[in-house]
Biopython code that builds the backbone (N, CA, C, O; Angstrom):
import numpy as np
from Bio.PDB.StructureBuilder import StructureBuilder

atoms = [
    (1, "MET", "N", (147.354, 238.019, -59.713)),
    (1, "MET", "CA", (146.804, 239.147, -60.535)),
    (1, "MET", "C", (147.507, 240.220, -60.305)),
    (1, "MET", "O", (147.807, 240.519, -59.149)),
    (2, "LYS", "N", (147.894, 240.991, -61.393)),
    (2, "LYS", "CA", (148.991, 241.991, -61.366)),
    (2, "LYS", "C", (148.147, 243.487, -61.752)),
    (2, "LYS", "O", (147.409, 243.551, -62.735)),
    (3, "ILE", "N", (148.330, 244.402, -61.027)),
    (3, "ILE", "CA", (147.574, 245.899, -61.325)),
    (3, "ILE", "C", (148.795, 246.882, -61.686)),
    (3, "ILE", "O", (149.893, 246.696, -61.161)),
    (4, "THR", "N", (148.610, 247.785, -62.466)),
    (4, "THR", "CA", (149.600, 248.436, -62.865)),
    (4, "THR", "C", (149.443, 249.873, -62.836)),
    (4, "THR", "O", (148.462, 250.264, -63.467)),
    (5, "LEU", "N", (150.086, 250.696, -62.319)),
    (5, "LEU", "CA", (149.800, 252.255, -62.158)),
    (5, "LEU", "C", (150.665, 252.963, -63.310)),
    (5, "LEU", "O", (151.853, 252.743, -63.545)),
    (6, "LYS", "N", (149.859, 253.817, -63.946)),
    (6, "LYS", "CA", (150.726, 254.647, -64.912)),
    (6, "LYS", "C", (152.197, 254.991, -64.735)),
    (6, "LYS", "O", (153.037, 254.780, -65.610)),
    (7, "ASN", "N", (152.465, 255.545, -63.522)),
    (7, "ASN", "CA", (153.665, 255.888, -63.035)),
    (7, "ASN", "C", (153.927, 255.522, -61.665)),
    (7, "ASN", "O", (154.463, 256.286, -60.862)),
    (8, "GLY", "N", (153.510, 254.237, -61.377)),
    (8, "GLY", "CA", (153.855, 253.657, -60.211)),
    (8, "GLY", "C", (154.330, 252.189, -60.317)),
    (8, "GLY", "O", (154.888, 251.756, -61.325)),
    (9, "PRO", "N", (154.049, 251.378, -59.103)),
    (9, "PRO", "CA", (154.389, 250.252, -59.216)),
    (9, "PRO", "C", (153.308, 249.069, -59.767)),
    (9, "PRO", "O", (152.114, 249.361, -59.823)),
    (10, "LYS", "N", (153.809, 247.610, -60.205)),
    (10, "LYS", "CA", (152.697, 246.856, -60.408)),
    (10, "LYS", "C", (152.386, 246.028, -58.831)),
    (10, "LYS", "O", (153.162, 245.336, -58.171)),
    (11, "ILE", "N", (151.164, 246.351, -58.593)),
    (11, "ILE", "CA", (150.722, 245.802, -57.330)),
    (11, "ILE", "C", (150.053, 244.282, -57.594)),
    (11, "ILE", "O", (149.148, 244.114, -58.412)),
    (12, "THR", "N", (150.622, 243.210, -56.794)),
    (12, "THR", "CA", (150.237, 241.864, -57.003)),
    (12, "THR", "C", (149.307, 241.684, -55.804)),
    (12, "THR", "O", (149.629, 242.289, -54.781)),
    (13, "LYS", "N", (148.185, 240.930, -55.784)),
    (13, "LYS", "CA", (147.439, 240.465, -54.779)),
    (13, "LYS", "C", (147.271, 238.893, -55.067)),
    (13, "LYS", "O", (147.072, 238.375, -56.166)),
    (14, "ASN", "N", (147.406, 238.217, -53.745)),
    (14, "ASN", "CA", (147.445, 236.746, -53.626)),
    (14, "ASN", "C", (147.036, 236.596, -52.207)),
    (14, "ASN", "O", (147.588, 236.880, -51.144)),
    (15, "LYS", "N", (145.756, 235.993, -52.561)),
    (15, "LYS", "CA", (144.903, 235.498, -50.982)),
    (15, "LYS", "C", (144.817, 236.834, -50.272)),
    (15, "LYS", "O", (144.219, 237.770, -50.802)),
    (16, "ASN", "N", (145.501, 236.968, -48.877)),
    (16, "ASN", "CA", (145.330, 237.972, -48.049)),
    (16, "ASN", "C", (146.541, 238.777, -48.056)),
    (16, "ASN", "O", (146.785, 239.397, -47.021)),
    (17, "LYS", "N", (147.458, 238.893, -49.176)),
    (17, "LYS", "CA", (148.629, 239.485, -49.191)),
    (17, "LYS", "C", (148.501, 240.535, -50.524)),
    (17, "LYS", "O", (148.023, 240.243, -51.620)),
    (18, "LEU", "N", (148.971, 241.613, -50.179)),
    (18, "LEU", "CA", (149.170, 242.530, -51.030)),
    (18, "LEU", "C", (150.658, 242.958, -51.352)),
    (18, "LEU", "O", (151.180, 243.698, -50.519)),
    (19, "THR", "N", (151.415, 242.587, -52.460)),
    (19, "THR", "CA", (152.802, 242.881, -52.811)),
    (19, "THR", "C", (153.113, 244.158, -53.700)),
    (19, "THR", "O", (152.690, 244.233, -54.854)),
    (20, "ILE", "N", (153.864, 245.148, -53.115)),
    (20, "ILE", "CA", (153.912, 246.385, -53.956)),
    (20, "ILE", "C", (155.387, 246.185, -54.135)),
    (20, "ILE", "O", (156.153, 246.087, -53.176)),
    (21, "PRO", "N", (155.826, 246.116, -55.595)),
    (21, "PRO", "CA", (157.517, 245.952, -55.586)),
    (21, "PRO", "C", (158.163, 247.426, -55.568)),
    (21, "PRO", "O", (157.534, 248.484, -55.599)),
    (22, "SER", "N", (159.489, 247.271, -55.513)),
    (22, "SER", "CA", (160.319, 248.445, -55.363)),
    (22, "SER", "C", (160.066, 249.247, -56.556)),
    (22, "SER", "O", (159.868, 248.602, -57.586)),
    (23, "PHE", "N", (160.027, 250.665, -56.640)),
    (23, "PHE", "CA", (159.973, 251.384, -57.882)),
    (23, "PHE", "C", (160.445, 252.996, -57.392)),
    (23, "PHE", "O", (160.474, 253.401, -56.230)),
    (24, "VAL", "N", (160.731, 253.620, -58.388)),
    (24, "VAL", "CA", (161.220, 254.976, -58.276)),
    (24, "VAL", "C", (160.214, 256.051, -58.525)),
    (24, "VAL", "O", (159.437, 256.040, -59.480)),
    (25, "CYS", "N", (160.266, 256.869, -57.721)),
    (25, "CYS", "CA", (159.235, 258.109, -57.902)),
    (25, "CYS", "C", (160.150, 259.469, -57.497)),
    (25, "CYS", "O", (161.349, 259.421, -57.224)),
    (26, "LYS", "N", (159.333, 260.681, -57.519)),
    (26, "LYS", "CA", (160.062, 261.799, -57.364)),
    (26, "LYS", "C", (160.772, 261.924, -56.127)),
    (26, "LYS", "O", (161.792, 262.607, -56.034)),
    (27, "ARG", "N", (160.184, 261.183, -55.015)),
    (27, "ARG", "CA", (160.825, 261.232, -53.595)),
    (27, "ARG", "C", (161.968, 260.447, -53.421)),
    (27, "ARG", "O", (162.771, 260.656, -52.511)),
    (28, "GLY", "N", (162.074, 259.627, -54.178)),
    (28, "GLY", "CA", (163.180, 258.465, -54.147)),
    (28, "GLY", "C", (162.942, 257.186, -54.470)),
    (28, "GLY", "O", (162.105, 256.980, -55.348)),
    (29, "ILE", "N", (163.546, 256.176, -53.906)),
    (29, "ILE", "CA", (163.129, 254.587, -54.104)),
    (29, "ILE", "C", (162.481, 254.139, -53.104)),
    (29, "ILE", "O", (162.956, 254.000, -51.977)),
    (30, "ALA", "N", (161.133, 253.831, -53.506)),
    (30, "ALA", "CA", (160.392, 253.051, -52.470)),
    (30, "ALA", "C", (160.594, 251.471, -52.532)),
    (30, "ALA", "O", (160.575, 250.830, -53.583)),
    (31, "PRO", "N", (160.777, 250.970, -51.351)),
    (31, "PRO", "CA", (161.089, 249.759, -51.147)),
    (31, "PRO", "C", (159.950, 248.607, -51.455)),
    (31, "PRO", "O", (158.784, 249.000, -51.493)),
    (32, "GLU", "N", (160.200, 247.297, -51.664)),
    (32, "GLU", "CA", (159.389, 246.435, -52.152)),
    (32, "GLU", "C", (158.704, 246.046, -50.858)),
    (32, "GLU", "O", (159.477, 245.832, -49.923)),
    (33, "VAL", "N", (157.493, 245.921, -50.630)),
    (33, "VAL", "CA", (156.864, 245.515, -49.303)),
    (33, "VAL", "C", (155.646, 244.437, -49.606)),
    (33, "VAL", "O", (154.931, 244.383, -50.606)),
    (34, "VAL", "N", (155.635, 243.698, -48.570)),
    (34, "VAL", "CA", (154.158, 242.597, -48.693)),
    (34, "VAL", "C", (153.526, 242.950, -47.485)),
    (34, "VAL", "O", (154.026, 242.938, -46.360)),
    (35, "ILE", "N", (152.409, 243.258, -47.809)),
    (35, "ILE", "CA", (151.402, 243.672, -46.636)),
    (35, "ILE", "C", (150.157, 242.603, -46.309)),
    (35, "ILE", "O", (149.169, 242.513, -47.038)),
    (36, "ASP", "N", (150.338, 241.886, -45.219)),
    (36, "ASP", "CA", (149.522, 240.950, -44.920)),
    (36, "ASP", "C", (148.130, 241.780, -44.548)),
    (36, "ASP", "O", (148.202, 242.698, -43.730)),
    (37, "LEU", "N", (147.134, 241.510, -45.034)),
    (37, "LEU", "CA", (145.963, 242.352, -44.764)),
    (37, "LEU", "C", (144.842, 241.571, -44.099)),
    (37, "LEU", "O", (143.721, 242.062, -43.970)),
    (38, "ALA", "N", (145.232, 240.035, -43.570)),
    (38, "ALA", "CA", (144.245, 239.328, -42.773)),
    (38, "ALA", "C", (144.098, 240.086, -41.304)),
    (38, "ALA", "O", (143.030, 239.823, -40.751)),
    (39, "PRO", "N", (144.884, 240.887, -40.648)),
    (39, "PRO", "CA", (144.734, 241.520, -39.362)),
    (39, "PRO", "C", (143.507, 242.668, -39.631)),
    (39, "PRO", "O", (142.986, 243.290, -38.705)),
    (40, "HIS", "N", (143.213, 242.804, -40.765)),
    (40, "HIS", "CA", (142.300, 243.961, -41.167)),
    (40, "HIS", "C", (141.066, 243.553, -41.812)),
    (40, "HIS", "O", (140.347, 244.372, -42.383)),
    (41, "ALA", "N", (140.758, 242.149, -41.733)),
    (41, "ALA", "CA", (139.462, 241.566, -42.163)),
    (41, "ALA", "C", (138.313, 242.482, -41.630)),
    (41, "ALA", "O", (138.266, 242.998, -40.513)),
    (42, "GLY", "N", (137.368, 242.591, -42.664)),
    (42, "GLY", "CA", (136.236, 243.370, -42.289)),
    (42, "GLY", "C", (136.441, 245.026, -42.474)),
    (42, "GLY", "O", (135.478, 245.792, -42.437)),
    (43, "GLU", "N", (137.418, 245.345, -42.618)),
    (43, "GLU", "CA", (137.759, 246.830, -42.552)),
    (43, "GLU", "C", (138.077, 247.335, -44.140)),
    (43, "GLU", "O", (138.497, 246.610, -45.041)),
    (44, "TYR", "N", (137.745, 248.851, -44.238)),
    (44, "TYR", "CA", (138.180, 249.572, -45.191)),
    (44, "TYR", "C", (139.658, 249.885, -44.929)),
    (44, "TYR", "O", (140.034, 250.352, -43.854)),
    (45, "VAL", "N", (140.445, 249.624, -45.902)),
    (45, "VAL", "CA", (141.988, 249.920, -45.754)),
    (45, "VAL", "C", (142.539, 250.673, -46.742)),
    (45, "VAL", "O", (142.308, 250.437, -47.927)),
    (46, "ARG", "N", (143.312, 251.644, -46.339)),
    (46, "ARG", "CA", (144.150, 252.677, -47.322)),
    (46, "ARG", "C", (145.623, 252.224, -46.883)),
    (46, "ARG", "O", (145.938, 252.050, -45.706)),
    (47, "VAL", "N", (146.597, 252.035, -48.112)),
    (47, "VAL", "CA", (147.848, 251.780, -48.002)),
    (47, "VAL", "C", (148.500, 253.035, -48.365)),
    (47, "VAL", "O", (148.238, 253.677, -49.382)),
    (48, "TRP", "N", (149.357, 253.347, -47.487)),
    (48, "TRP", "CA", (150.161, 254.938, -47.665)),
    (48, "TRP", "C", (151.284, 254.682, -48.033)),
    (48, "TRP", "O", (151.643, 253.507, -47.968)),
    (49, "LEU", "N", (152.266, 255.762, -48.571)),
    (49, "LEU", "CA", (153.605, 255.793, -48.786)),
    (49, "LEU", "C", (153.978, 256.965, -47.813)),
    (49, "LEU", "O", (153.408, 258.054, -47.874)),
    (50, "ASP", "N", (154.706, 256.754, -47.152)),
    (50, "ASP", "CA", (155.088, 258.133, -46.260)),
    (50, "ASP", "C", (156.164, 258.902, -46.565)),
    (50, "ASP", "O", (156.951, 258.282, -47.280)),
    (51, "GLU", "N", (156.585, 260.243, -46.250)),
    (51, "GLU", "CA", (157.626, 261.025, -46.951)),
    (51, "GLU", "C", (159.234, 260.254, -46.600)),
    (51, "GLU", "O", (160.255, 260.680, -47.140)),
    (52, "ASN", "N", (159.250, 259.099, -45.639)),
    (52, "ASN", "CA", (160.430, 258.621, -45.642)),
    (52, "ASN", "C", (160.278, 257.260, -46.273)),
    (52, "ASN", "O", (160.877, 256.373, -45.665)),
    (53, "MET", "N", (159.573, 256.862, -47.421)),
    (53, "MET", "CA", (159.567, 255.877, -48.364)),
    (53, "MET", "C", (159.327, 254.626, -47.704)),
    (53, "MET", "O", (159.791, 253.563, -48.118)),
    (54, "THR", "N", (158.391, 254.771, -46.375)),
    (54, "THR", "CA", (157.961, 253.658, -45.772)),
    (54, "THR", "C", (156.336, 253.341, -46.086)),
    (54, "THR", "O", (155.614, 254.278, -46.424)),
    (55, "TYR", "N", (155.933, 252.323, -45.992)),
    (55, "TYR", "CA", (154.324, 252.115, -46.274)),
    (55, "TYR", "C", (153.646, 252.072, -44.903)),
    (55, "TYR", "O", (154.343, 251.884, -43.906)),
    (56, "SER", "N", (152.289, 252.240, -44.799)),
    (56, "SER", "CA", (151.574, 252.326, -43.587)),
    (56, "SER", "C", (149.962, 252.063, -44.158)),
    (56, "SER", "O", (149.473, 252.153, -45.284)),
    (57, "THR", "N", (149.348, 251.671, -42.731)),
    (57, "THR", "CA", (147.892, 251.380, -42.998)),
    (57, "THR", "C", (147.453, 251.980, -42.127)),
    (57, "THR", "O", (146.232, 251.892, -41.995)),
    (58, "ASP", "N", (148.143, 252.770, -41.235)),
    (58, "ASP", "CA", (147.663, 253.665, -40.099)),
    (58, "ASP", "C", (146.585, 254.792, -40.563)),
    (58, "ASP", "O", (147.043, 255.797, -41.107)),
    (59, "LYS", "N", (145.411, 254.700, -40.410)),
    (59, "LYS", "CA", (144.498, 255.968, -40.932)),
    (59, "LYS", "C", (144.425, 256.944, -39.959)),
    (59, "LYS", "O", (143.396, 257.613, -40.042)),
    (60, "HIS", "N", (145.262, 257.284, -38.958)),
    (60, "HIS", "CA", (145.323, 258.209, -37.948)),
    (60, "HIS", "C", (146.279, 259.249, -37.769)),
    (60, "HIS", "O", (146.317, 259.937, -36.749)),
    (61, "LYS", "N", (147.223, 259.411, -38.949)),
    (61, "LYS", "CA", (148.125, 260.083, -39.409)),
    (61, "LYS", "C", (148.445, 260.739, -40.737)),
    (61, "LYS", "O", (147.888, 260.319, -41.751)),
    (62, "ASN", "N", (149.187, 261.602, -40.786)),
    (62, "ASN", "CA", (149.345, 262.045, -42.355)),
    (62, "ASN", "C", (150.323, 261.195, -43.066)),
    (62, "ASN", "O", (151.174, 260.518, -42.488)),
    (63, "HIS", "N", (150.185, 261.250, -44.157)),
    (63, "HIS", "CA", (150.846, 260.572, -45.098)),
    (63, "HIS", "C", (151.105, 261.260, -46.398)),
    (63, "HIS", "O", (150.300, 262.121, -46.753)),
    (64, "TYR", "N", (152.164, 260.973, -47.171)),
    (64, "TYR", "CA", (152.652, 261.675, -48.352)),
    (64, "TYR", "C", (151.695, 261.163, -49.790)),
    (64, "TYR", "O", (151.218, 261.949, -50.609)),
    (65, "TRP", "N", (151.591, 259.901, -49.826)),
    (65, "TRP", "CA", (150.907, 259.794, -51.089)),
    (65, "TRP", "C", (150.015, 258.178, -50.775)),
    (65, "TRP", "O", (150.660, 257.160, -50.523)),
    (66, "GLN", "N", (148.751, 258.180, -50.833)),
    (66, "GLN", "CA", (147.852, 257.218, -50.907)),
    (66, "GLN", "C", (148.030, 256.297, -52.058)),
    (66, "GLN", "O", (147.574, 256.636, -53.150)),
    (67, "VAL", "N", (148.688, 255.093, -51.910)),
    (67, "VAL", "CA", (148.892, 254.285, -52.858)),
    (67, "VAL", "C", (147.537, 253.572, -53.384)),
    (67, "VAL", "O", (147.164, 253.772, -54.540)),
    (68, "ALA", "N", (146.808, 252.731, -52.499)),
    (68, "ALA", "CA", (145.760, 252.029, -52.974)),
    (68, "ALA", "C", (144.688, 252.089, -51.842)),
    (68, "ALA", "O", (145.023, 252.515, -50.737)),
    (69, "GLU", "N", (143.331, 251.650, -52.096)),
    (69, "GLU", "CA", (142.591, 251.308, -50.991)),
    (69, "GLU", "C", (141.381, 250.016, -51.519)),
    (69, "GLU", "O", (140.971, 249.760, -52.651)),
    (70, "LEU", "N", (141.099, 249.479, -50.390)),
    (70, "LEU", "CA", (140.287, 248.365, -50.575)),
    (70, "LEU", "C", (139.423, 248.150, -49.560)),
    (70, "LEU", "O", (139.700, 248.701, -48.494)),
    (71, "GLN", "N", (138.358, 247.431, -49.623)),
    (71, "GLN", "CA", (137.496, 246.870, -48.631)),
    (71, "GLN", "C", (138.118, 245.339, -48.541)),
    (71, "GLN", "O", (138.012, 244.588, -49.511)),
    (72, "VAL", "N", (138.822, 244.888, -47.228)),
    (72, "VAL", "CA", (139.069, 243.632, -47.009)),
    (72, "VAL", "C", (137.859, 242.816, -46.443)),
    (72, "VAL", "O", (137.232, 243.168, -45.444)),
    (73, "PRO", "N", (137.612, 241.780, -47.118)),
    (73, "PRO", "CA", (136.358, 240.897, -46.789)),
    (73, "PRO", "C", (136.449, 240.279, -45.402)),
    (73, "PRO", "O", (137.556, 239.909, -45.009)),
    (74, "ALA", "N", (135.646, 240.173, -44.824)),
    (74, "ALA", "CA", (135.676, 239.762, -43.404)),
    (74, "ALA", "C", (136.042, 238.388, -43.378)),
    (74, "ALA", "O", (135.905, 237.707, -44.395)),
    (75, "GLN", "N", (136.564, 237.833, -42.156)),
    (75, "GLN", "CA", (137.456, 236.349, -42.294)),
    (75, "GLN", "C", (136.233, 235.281, -42.054)),
    (75, "GLN", "O", (135.331, 235.346, -41.220)),
    (76, "MET", "N", (136.484, 234.282, -43.041)),
    (76, "MET", "CA", (135.580, 233.385, -42.657)),
    (76, "MET", "C", (136.126, 232.022, -42.251)),
    (76, "MET", "O", (137.219, 231.835, -42.785)),
    (77, "TYR", "N", (135.751, 231.061, -41.523)),
    (77, "TYR", "CA", (136.189, 229.830, -41.064)),
    (77, "TYR", "C", (135.238, 228.607, -41.404)),
    (77, "TYR", "O", (134.050, 228.689, -41.715)),
    (78, "GLN", "N", (135.941, 227.547, -41.292)),
    (78, "GLN", "CA", (135.414, 226.516, -41.548)),
    (78, "GLN", "C", (135.756, 225.199, -41.015)),
    (78, "GLN", "O", (136.924, 224.848, -41.176)),
    (79, "SER", "N", (134.889, 224.331, -40.356)),
    (79, "SER", "CA", (135.007, 223.403, -39.519)),
    (79, "SER", "C", (135.885, 222.182, -39.888)),
    (79, "SER", "O", (135.653, 221.657, -40.977)),
    (80, "LYS", "N", (136.859, 221.671, -39.118)),
    (80, "LYS", "CA", (137.400, 220.438, -39.696)),
    (80, "LYS", "C", (137.626, 219.608, -38.838)),
    (80, "LYS", "O", (138.179, 220.052, -37.831)),
    (81, "LYS", "N", (137.378, 218.442, -38.860)),
    (81, "LYS", "CA", (137.398, 217.338, -38.190)),
    (81, "LYS", "C", (138.792, 216.722, -37.481)),
    (81, "LYS", "O", (139.458, 216.084, -38.296)),
    (82, "THR", "N", (139.342, 216.777, -36.198)),
    (82, "THR", "CA", (140.598, 216.277, -35.924)),
    (82, "THR", "C", (140.835, 214.919, -36.186)),
    (82, "THR", "O", (142.005, 214.548, -36.284)),
    (83, "GLY", "N", (139.764, 213.986, -36.337)),
    (83, "GLY", "CA", (139.722, 212.611, -36.129)),
    (83, "GLY", "C", (139.915, 211.990, -34.687)),
    (83, "GLY", "O", (140.193, 210.801, -34.531)),
    (84, "LYS", "N", (139.722, 213.017, -33.489)),
    (84, "LYS", "CA", (139.612, 212.438, -32.249)),
    (84, "LYS", "C", (138.145, 212.544, -32.012)),
    (84, "LYS", "O", (137.343, 213.152, -32.721)),
    (85, "ILE", "N", (137.897, 211.873, -30.921)),
    (85, "ILE", "CA", (136.670, 211.801, -30.146)),
    (85, "ILE", "C", (136.816, 212.491, -28.606)),
    (85, "ILE", "O", (137.809, 212.416, -27.883)),
    (86, "ASP", "N", (135.805, 213.039, -28.373)),
    (86, "ASP", "CA", (135.984, 213.419, -26.911)),
    (86, "ASP", "C", (135.302, 212.508, -26.014)),
    (86, "ASP", "O", (134.811, 211.436, -26.368)),
    (87, "GLU", "N", (135.289, 213.054, -24.646)),
    (87, "GLU", "CA", (134.936, 211.931, -23.664)),
    (87, "GLU", "C", (133.356, 211.441, -23.804)),
    (87, "GLU", "O", (132.938, 210.496, -23.135)),
    (88, "HIS", "N", (132.665, 212.041, -24.569)),
    (88, "HIS", "CA", (131.346, 212.064, -24.977)),
    (88, "HIS", "C", (131.056, 211.144, -25.987)),
    (88, "HIS", "O", (129.897, 210.754, -26.126)),
    (89, "GLY", "N", (131.950, 210.748, -26.705)),
    (89, "GLY", "CA", (131.964, 210.082, -27.945)),
    (89, "GLY", "C", (131.737, 211.052, -29.222)),
    (89, "GLY", "O", (131.594, 210.595, -30.356)),
    (90, "PHE", "N", (131.718, 212.463, -28.921)),
    (90, "PHE", "CA", (131.626, 213.214, -30.093)),
    (90, "PHE", "C", (133.056, 213.774, -30.833)),
    (90, "PHE", "O", (134.097, 214.050, -30.237)),
    (91, "PRO", "N", (132.825, 213.862, -32.233)),
    (91, "PRO", "CA", (134.052, 214.196, -32.929)),
    (91, "PRO", "C", (134.627, 215.503, -32.600)),
    (91, "PRO", "O", (133.861, 216.466, -32.553)),
    (92, "ILE", "N", (135.894, 215.666, -32.363)),
    (92, "ILE", "CA", (136.559, 217.005, -32.128)),
    (92, "ILE", "C", (136.567, 217.571, -33.526)),
    (92, "ILE", "O", (136.951, 217.007, -34.550)),
    (93, "THR", "N", (136.009, 218.948, -33.369)),
    (93, "THR", "CA", (136.440, 219.555, -34.672)),
    (93, "THR", "C", (137.061, 221.004, -34.154)),
    (93, "THR", "O", (136.759, 221.500, -33.069)),
    (94, "ILE", "N", (138.119, 221.692, -35.250)),
    (94, "ILE", "CA", (138.586, 222.737, -35.027)),
    (94, "ILE", "C", (138.226, 223.792, -36.117)),
    (94, "ILE", "O", (138.029, 223.401, -37.267)),
    (95, "SER", "N", (138.133, 225.111, -35.802)),
    (95, "SER", "CA", (137.758, 226.050, -36.781)),
    (95, "SER", "C", (139.057, 226.547, -37.309)),
    (95, "SER", "O", (139.961, 226.968, -36.588)),
    (96, "GLU", "N", (139.106, 226.468, -38.729)),
    (96, "GLU", "CA", (140.155, 226.972, -39.526)),
    (96, "GLU", "C", (139.977, 228.339, -40.448)),
    (96, "GLU", "O", (138.955, 228.526, -41.109)),
    (97, "PRO", "N", (140.976, 229.182, -40.420)),
    (97, "PRO", "CA", (140.240, 230.471, -41.386)),
    (97, "PRO", "C", (140.611, 229.945, -42.765)),
    (97, "PRO", "O", (141.508, 229.131, -42.986)),
    (98, "ILE", "N", (139.697, 230.590, -43.793)),
    (98, "ILE", "CA", (139.491, 230.495, -44.850)),
    (98, "ILE", "C", (140.443, 231.542, -45.737)),
    (98, "ILE", "O", (139.983, 232.683, -45.780)),
    (99, "PRO", "N", (141.371, 231.386, -46.267)),
    (99, "PRO", "CA", (142.245, 232.470, -46.885)),
    (99, "PRO", "C", (141.377, 233.318, -47.540)),
    (99, "PRO", "O", (140.431, 232.911, -48.215)),
    (100, "LEU", "N", (141.744, 234.853, -47.319)),
    (100, "LEU", "CA", (140.851, 235.904, -47.952)),
    (100, "LEU", "C", (141.383, 235.879, -49.342)),
    (100, "LEU", "O", (142.474, 235.460, -49.728)),
    (101, "GLU", "N", (140.280, 236.474, -50.107)),
    (101, "GLU", "CA", (140.417, 236.730, -51.510)),
    (101, "GLU", "C", (140.016, 238.398, -51.752)),
    (101, "GLU", "O", (138.905, 238.927, -51.777)),
    (102, "LEU", "N", (141.049, 238.849, -51.876)),
    (102, "LEU", "CA", (141.008, 240.290, -51.755)),
    (102, "LEU", "C", (140.052, 241.112, -53.289)),
    (102, "LEU", "O", (140.101, 240.703, -54.450)),
    (103, "PRO", "N", (139.478, 241.990, -52.914)),
    (103, "PRO", "CA", (138.407, 242.444, -54.183)),
    (103, "PRO", "C", (139.276, 243.214, -54.735)),
    (103, "PRO", "O", (140.450, 243.218, -54.363)),
    (104, "GLU", "N", (138.737, 244.122, -55.887)),
    (104, "GLU", "CA", (139.535, 245.115, -56.593)),
    (104, "GLU", "C", (139.702, 245.985, -55.853)),
    (104, "GLU", "O", (138.963, 246.316, -54.926)),
    (105, "ILE", "N", (140.904, 246.554, -56.246)),
    (105, "ILE", "CA", (142.035, 247.642, -55.366)),
    (105, "ILE", "C", (141.690, 248.937, -56.276)),
    (105, "ILE", "O", (141.671, 248.855, -57.504)),
    (106, "ARG", "N", (141.403, 250.204, -55.541)),
    (106, "ARG", "CA", (141.602, 251.423, -56.216)),
    (106, "ARG", "C", (142.900, 251.869, -55.926)),
    (106, "ARG", "O", (143.442, 251.881, -54.820)),
    (107, "LEU", "N", (143.455, 252.313, -57.231)),
    (107, "LEU", "CA", (144.709, 252.606, -57.073)),
    (107, "LEU", "C", (144.925, 254.285, -57.408)),
    (107, "LEU", "O", (144.215, 254.784, -58.281)),
    (108, "PHE", "N", (145.810, 255.031, -56.770)),
    (108, "PHE", "CA", (146.090, 256.251, -57.213)),
    (108, "PHE", "C", (147.347, 256.469, -57.708)),
    (108, "PHE", "O", (148.313, 255.967, -57.133)),
    (109, "ASP", "N", (147.502, 257.248, -58.843)),
    (109, "ASP", "CA", (148.827, 257.654, -59.627)),
    (109, "ASP", "C", (149.844, 258.592, -58.919)),
    (109, "ASP", "O", (149.522, 259.773, -58.785)),
    (110, "ILE", "N", (151.066, 258.156, -58.446)),
    (110, "ILE", "CA", (151.913, 258.968, -57.862)),
    (110, "ILE", "C", (152.318, 260.423, -58.182)),
    (110, "ILE", "O", (152.451, 261.360, -57.394)),
    (111, "GLU", "N", (152.506, 260.390, -59.716)),
    (111, "GLU", "CA", (153.048, 261.450, -60.170)),
    (111, "GLU", "C", (152.070, 262.671, -60.572)),
    (111, "GLU", "O", (152.430, 263.847, -60.538)),
    (112, "GLU", "N", (150.706, 262.207, -60.980)),
    (112, "GLU", "CA", (149.824, 262.960, -61.274)),
    (112, "GLU", "C", (148.855, 263.246, -60.079)),
    (112, "GLU", "O", (148.038, 264.159, -60.205)),
    (113, "GLY", "N", (148.909, 262.454, -58.834)),
    (113, "GLY", "CA", (147.771, 262.615, -57.912)),
    (113, "GLY", "C", (146.361, 261.986, -58.174)),
    (113, "GLY", "O", (145.440, 261.887, -57.363)),
    (114, "GLY", "N", (146.385, 261.678, -59.176)),
    (114, "GLY", "CA", (145.231, 261.029, -59.580)),
    (114, "GLY", "C", (144.537, 259.783, -59.445)),
    (114, "GLY", "O", (145.372, 258.907, -59.218)),
    (115, "ILE", "N", (143.509, 259.376, -59.481)),
    (115, "ILE", "CA", (142.807, 258.210, -59.783)),
    (115, "ILE", "C", (143.084, 257.333, -60.663)),
    (115, "ILE", "O", (142.459, 257.495, -61.711)),
    (116, "VAL", "N", (143.960, 256.243, -60.636)),
    (116, "VAL", "CA", (144.053, 255.249, -61.978)),
    (116, "VAL", "C", (142.758, 254.265, -62.018)),
    (116, "VAL", "O", (142.630, 253.449, -62.931)),
]
sb = StructureBuilder()
sb.init_structure("model")
sb.init_model(0)
sb.init_chain("A")
sb.init_seg("    ")
for serial, (resi, resn, name, xyz) in enumerate(atoms, 1):
    if name == "N":
        sb.init_residue(resn, " ", resi, " ")
    sb.init_atom(name, np.array(xyz, "f"), 0.0, 1.0, " ", f" {name:<3s}", serial, name[0])
structure = sb.get_structure()
């Protein structure tokens, strides 16, 4: 799914990854970045572009421009049989994470400073 800002990048989300392509703004050229949001499962996340044209999800420092924000869903797991049996005759299972599906993203327009 592609999301377009009026004066910014086309942001793509795929499972737990957010891709922001390279784009030009008043500060210069912002590089392409792929942000894995799996470590932020269950959190409200803001993606920032800093004055040195790097991206950050650090909520404890000042930033130049807030690019996007979203609620990352909690990580869910599914049990999967390994095909092996333990010493008591029970099947051995493992828990595997289910890929995250990112919800709607709130975007901010870099040139106008407004919400898109």
